[in-house]
Structure formats: structure tokens, C-alpha cells
C-alpha positions in Angstrom: -41.3 -25.3 -24.3 -44.4 -27.7 -24.3 -43.7 -31.6 -24.4 -46.0 -34.3 -24.5 -46.1 -37.7 -23.2 -48.3 -40.6 -21.5 -48.6 -41.2 -17.7 -48.8 -45.0 -16.5 -52.8 -44.8 -17.0 -52.1 -44.0 -20.8 -53.4 -40.7 -20.4 -51.3 -37.4 -22.0 -49.9 -35.0 -20.1 -47.7 -31.8 -20.8 -44.3 -31.4 -19.1 -43.4 -28.0 -18.9 -39.4 -27.5 -20.8 -38.7 -24.2 -20.6 -34.7 -23.5 -19.6 -33.4 -19.9 -17.8 -34.1 -16.9 -18.7 -31.8 -13.8 -19.7 -32.7 -12.0 -16.1 -31.8 -15.7 -14.9 -29.2 -15.9 -15.8 -27.5 -12.4 -15.8 -28.7 -12.5 -11.4 -26.7 -16.1 -11.8 -23.8 -14.6 -13.4 -24.0 -11.8 -10.5 -24.0 -13.3 -7.9 -20.9 -15.9 -9.1 -19.3 -12.4 -9.4 -19.9 -11.4 -5.7 -18.7 -14.6 -4.6 -15.3 -14.5 -6.0 -14.8 -11.3 -5.2 -15.7 -11.8 -1.5 -13.3 -15.6 -1.9 -10.0 -14.1 -3.3 -9.2 -11.3 -1.1 -9.9 -14.7 1.7 -8.0 -16.8 -0.2 -4.9 -14.6 -0.2 -4.9 -13.8 2.5 -5.6 -17.2 3.7 -2.4 -18.2 1.7 -0.6 -15.4 3.3 -0.6 -16.4 6.4 0.0 -20.3 5.5 3.3 -18.5 4.0 3.6 -16.9 7.8 3.2 -20.4 9.3 5.9 -22.1 7.3 8.3 -19.2 7.8 8.2 -19.2 11.5 7.7 -23.3 11.8 11.2 -22.6 9.5 12.9 -20.1 11.7 12.1 -21.8 15.3 14.1 -24.7 13.8 17.1 -22.5 13.3 16.8 -20.6 16.5 17.2 -24.7 17.3 20.5 -25.4 15.6 21.9 -22.3 16.9 20.9 -22.7 20.6 21.9 -26.4 20.3 25.7 -25.4 18.7 25.6 -23.3 21.3 25.2 -25.8 23.8 28.3 -27.9 22.3 30.4 -25.2 22.7 30.3 -23.2 18.7 28.9 -19.6 19.4 29.6 -18.7 15.7 27.0 -20.9 13.7 24.6 -19.0 11.8 21.7 -20.4 9.8 19.9 -17.7 7.3 16.1 -18.3 7.1 14.9 -17.2 3.6 11.4 -16.2 3.7 8.0 -17.0 2.3 5.6 -14.4 3.1 5.0 -11.8 0.7 4.0 -8.6 2.9 6.2 -6.9 4.7 5.8 -7.8 9.0 3.4 -10.9 10.4 -0.6 -10.5 9.3 -1.5 -13.2 11.0 0.2 -13.4 14.8 1.1 -10.5 16.8 2.8 -10.7 19.3 5.2 -13.4 17.8 7.3 -16.1 20.2 10.3 -17.8 18.7 12.0 -20.1 21.5 10.5 -17.6 23.9 11.5 -14.1 22.3 8.4 -12.3 22.3 8.3 -9.5 19.8 4.9 -7.1 19.1 4.9 -5.2 15.8 5.0 -1.8 18.0 8.3 -2.6 19.7 11.0 -2.0 17.9 14.1 -3.5 17.6 15.7 -5.4 20.9 18.7 -7.2 22.1 17.5 -9.8 20.1 15.4 -9.0 17.5 16.7 -6.8 14.7 14.7 -5.5 11.7 11.5 -6.2 10.1 10.6 -9.3 8.1 9.6 -8.5 4.8 9.5 -9.7 0.7 11.8 -11.7 0.2 13.6 -11.3 2.9 15.6 -13.4 4.9 16.3 -14.1 9.4 19.7 -14.6 9.6 19.5 -16.5 13.3 22.9 -16.3 15.8 24.3 -16.4 19.1 25.9 -14.0 21.6 26.8 -14.7 25.2 25.6 -11.5 26.7 22.4 -12.0 24.9 21.7 -15.6 23.5 20.2 -16.2 20.4 19.2 -12.9 18.2 17.3 -12.6 14.8 17.7 -10.4 12.3 15.2 -9.9 10.1 15.6 -8.0 6.6 13.9 -7.6 3.3 13.4 -6.3 -0.5 10.6 -3.7 0.2 12.9 -2.1 3.9 14.2 0.7 1.1 11.1 1.6 0.2 9.7 2.1 3.9 10.2 5.2 4.6 10.9 6.5 8.3 8.1 7.6 10.6 7.3 11.3 9.5 6.3 14.0 12.2 2.2 13.8 11.6 1.5 16.4 13.6 2.5 19.2 11.1 -0.9 18.4 8.9 -1.4 21.9 7.0 0.4 21.0 3.6 -2.0 23.3 1.8 -0.8 26.5 4.0 2.7 25.4 2.1 0.8 26.0 -1.6 -0.4 29.0 -0.5 2.1 30.7 1.3 4.4 30.8 -2.3 4.3 33.8 -3.8 3.2 32.1 -6.9 -0.4 31.8 -5.2 -0.6 35.0 -3.4 -0.7 37.3 -6.5 -3.4 35.3 -7.8 -2.2 33.5 -10.6 -3.8 29.9 -10.1 -7.3 31.6 -9.2 -8.2 31.2 -13.2 -7.1 28.2 -12.8 -9.8 25.4 -12.8 -7.9 22.4 -13.0 -3.8 23.5 -11.6 -1.1 20.5 -11.0 1.8 20.1 -9.6 4.1 17.5 -9.5 7.0 17.0 -7.6 8.5 15.3 -10.5 8.1 17.5 -13.3 12.3 19.2 -13.7 10.9 22.1 -15.9 7.7 23.6 -13.4 7.8 27.1 -12.6 5.6 26.8 -9.2 7.3 23.3 -7.6 10.5 25.2 -6.9 8.5 26.9 -4.8 6.8 24.8 -3.4 10.3 22.7 -2.6 11.9 25.5 -1.6 9.1 25.6 1.7 9.5 21.6 2.3 12.7 22.4 3.0 12.5 24.3 5.8 10.3 21.8 7.4 11.3 19.0 10.1 10.6 15.7 9.4 7.7 16.2 7.6 5.3 13.8 5.2 6.6 15.4 2.1 10.3 15.4 3.1 11.1 11.3 3.1 13.5 10.3 1.2 12.9 9.4 -2.3 8.6 10.4 -2.0 6.5 11.4 -4.7 3.8 14.8 -3.9 1.7 16.6 -6.3 -0.7 19.0 -5.8 -4.0 19.7 -8.2 -7.2 20.3 -8.3 -9.6 23.7 -8.3 -7.4 27.3 -7.8 -10.2 29.3 -7.6 -12.0 31.0 -5.0 -14.2 28.7 -2.2 -13.0 25.7 -4.0 -10.7 24.5 -1.1 -12.8 21.2 -0.4 -11.6 20.4 -4.7 -7.9 20.4 -4.3 -5.6 17.9 -3.9 -2.3 16.3 -2.2 -1.2 13.5 -3.6 1.7 11.5 -1.4 3.4 8.2 -2.2 7.0 7.3 -0.8 7.8 5.9 -3.9 9.7 7.6 -6.4 7.6 7.6 -9.6 10.6 8.0 -11.9 11.7 4.1 -10.9 8.3 2.9 -10.5 7.7 3.6 -14.4 4.2 4.7 -16.1 1.4 2.5 -15.7 1.8 1.4 -12.6 -0.3 0.6 -9.5 0.4 2.7 -6.2 -0.7 3.5 -3.0 -1.6 7.0 -2.1 -1.9 9.4 0.6 -4.5 12.3 0.0 -5.2 15.0 2.0 -8.2 17.1 0.5 -8.2 20.8 0.9 -10.4 20.4 3.2 -8.8 19.0 6.0 -9.6 15.0 5.1 -7.0 12.2 4.6 -8.0 9.3 2.7 -5.7 6.1 1.3 -6.1 5.5 -1.7 -4.7 3.7 -5.3 -3.5 6.1 -8.3 -2.0 4.5 -11.7 1.2 6.5 -12.7 1.4 8.2 -16.2 3.2 10.7 -18.3 2.6 13.8 -20.0 3.0 14.1 -23.1 6.1 15.5 -24.7 7.6 15.2 -21.3 10.4 13.0 -19.6 9.5 12.1 -16.2 6.7 9.9 -14.5 3.5 11.9 -12.8 2.1 10.2 -9.4 -1.4 10.2 -11.3 -2.8 9.9 -15.1 -4.3 13.1 -15.8 -7.1 14.1 -14.2 -9.6 16.0 -15.7 -12.3 16.3 -13.5 -13.7 16.1 -10.0 -15.2 13.2 -10.5 -12.1 11.5 -11.8 -10.9 12.4 -8.5 -14.0 11.4 -6.4 -13.5 8.2 -8.0 -10.3 7.9 -6.6 -11.4 8.8 -3.4 -14.4 6.5 -3.2 -12.4 3.6 -4.0 -9.7 4.7 -1.0 -10.6 4.6 2.8 -11.2 7.7 5.0 -9.0 8.3 8.1 -9.4 11.1 11.1 -5.8 11.6 11.3 -2.5 12.0 9.3 -0.8 9.3 11.8 -3.6 6.9 11.2 -3.5 7.2 7.5 0.0 7.1 7.3 -0.6 3.6 9.4 -3.0 2.4 6.9 -0.5 3.4 3.6 2.4 1.9 5.3 0.2 -1.7 5.6 -1.5 -1.0 2.0 2.6 -0.6 1.0 3.4 -4.1 2.0 0.4 -5.8 0.6 1.9 -8.4 -2.2 0.5 -6.8 -5.5 2.8 -4.0 -5.3 5.7 -6.4 -5.2 7.3 -5.6 -8.4 7.0 -1.1 -7.7 9.3 -2.4 -4.2 11.8 -4.4 -6.5 12.4 -1.0 -8.9 13.2 1.2 -5.9 16.1 -1.1 -4.9 
């Protein structure tokens, strides 16, 4: 749109009143979307650090109170601090120093530090004459965190290949098999479970865990077979819930990603993933996750993902 107007000398001038084009608007919207996508995780991280700073300040205050009471002769005083943090353990500082008690994430329990800080948890500050101040941490997320498994046993697909049903070749014509540990009437799962029971402290033996072998059974399709694993009981979690998973592919690669639980038509159990019928769907799950060089590193990454506040609701379903 051009508008005619006169300048100070009375000469007619032409002014361009064009607005944004559609392409320019789309570019602006795309830039805003990218900025939001970057800003939300940063904001969430800073918010969690603020919660942790509040927790540390409150625990240090309780430490001072219990210490003072002990000096005055009252060694029975305890103070319980309700934690505000939304992720398990400490994201903002390592090691943590509270009144001279220094503790790192990898250290485990000590005489003065018991347990792990967790969402919806507490820190009980107490005093014992032999040890001084004791900090006891707990939280509702703890039961959903499995104990550290033996990550040296990594060839989980050999368990599958050693079963009689796999050896007899009945699966080799199937382009998309599924053996989910929660399926109550599977003719295949009992054979896999029997093999798992012979292991020692394996990832697949963790209490309440859910696993599933999925993929293409034809010869030469090892890379298109997948083991999905989570420490969560999917029957308790319920369908249509996002959960973190470790994925091992048949060619020995490890990923930590996210799936959405599902229910099969006419079946009364909750699967580790909604129905996956094409390799593109499997690849999509892998691509939104991250690959790791070993099962140990994948497991550590899984535990960190499990502590994310976005999974608070699935933690609560386990308790």
C-alpha cells in the first residue's frame, strides 16, 4: 500500500505501508518457538537449583538448631525438614557441604549421612554422641529407583536366542514380534523368564521392572530387534503414561529414551510401549533418546532421567 503525502516543501511524496509477508511471519514464529524450546529447560534447571538452595538453607538451619541443643545437654532433639526439590539427589552442587559434613553423590552412606534426597522427601537432623550430627534423607521416589545391577552381563538377546521357541524357528517368519513381561497369557514370556531367573543381579531381575523384546524375527535382522526395559511396574503406572526406558538393540547398541505405555485390545495388562508396527516407529523412539557406549553408562543416564520431576506421577503410582 502506498500513501501519498506532502513534505515541508509541498512536494508530493510516496510512503510504503507494506506489512509483514506470510513468510516473514512464519520465520518470526519459528524463531520464537526455538527460543521457547531453549528457554524452558534452562528455566526448569534454574528453578530446581533454587529449590535445592532452599532445601540446603533449611537443613543447615536445622543443623545449627540440633547442634545448639546438643551443646546445651539435649542430645534427643531432632528436626525434620520437608524437601522442596523435584529431582532425586543434587543437581546444583556436588559434593554437598552441610556444617562441615561433606558428601558426594558416589560416596553412599556414611556415619553422618544416610540415604538420598528425593522428591517429596525429608531430611531428619539428629545427634548421636559417638558420631555427632546425622543427616537422614528419604523420599517417595526411592522405591522406584532400582539397586545398581550387574552391568557386566550385557548380551540380553542371547537369553532370547537360547529359548526353545526361538531355536525351532517359529519366530523367523514374524516381522514384528512382541514379548512383554506383563502379558499374563503369553506362551513365550515364561521361557524367557526362566532364563532370566538363572542370572545373578541382572538388570532384568530388578524388582518391579518391566521388559519387552520387540522387532523383526527374520534372519539377518538383528539390528531391527529391541529390548525395552524400565524399573517401573507398568501395570501400576497405567496406560498412556510417558516413562523413561533403556533400549538395547540386537546389534549391541544402548539408548536411553522415552516411551508411552499402552494397552492391547482385549488384554488386561499395560505394555511398556504403545503398539509399534513399523521400523520407522522404533527409529523415532531411538532418535528422541541418546546413545551410550555401555550398559553401565546407559543405566546411570536412566537413573538421572528417572529423577526428573516430569515423572513424579509415575513415581507416586509405585508407592
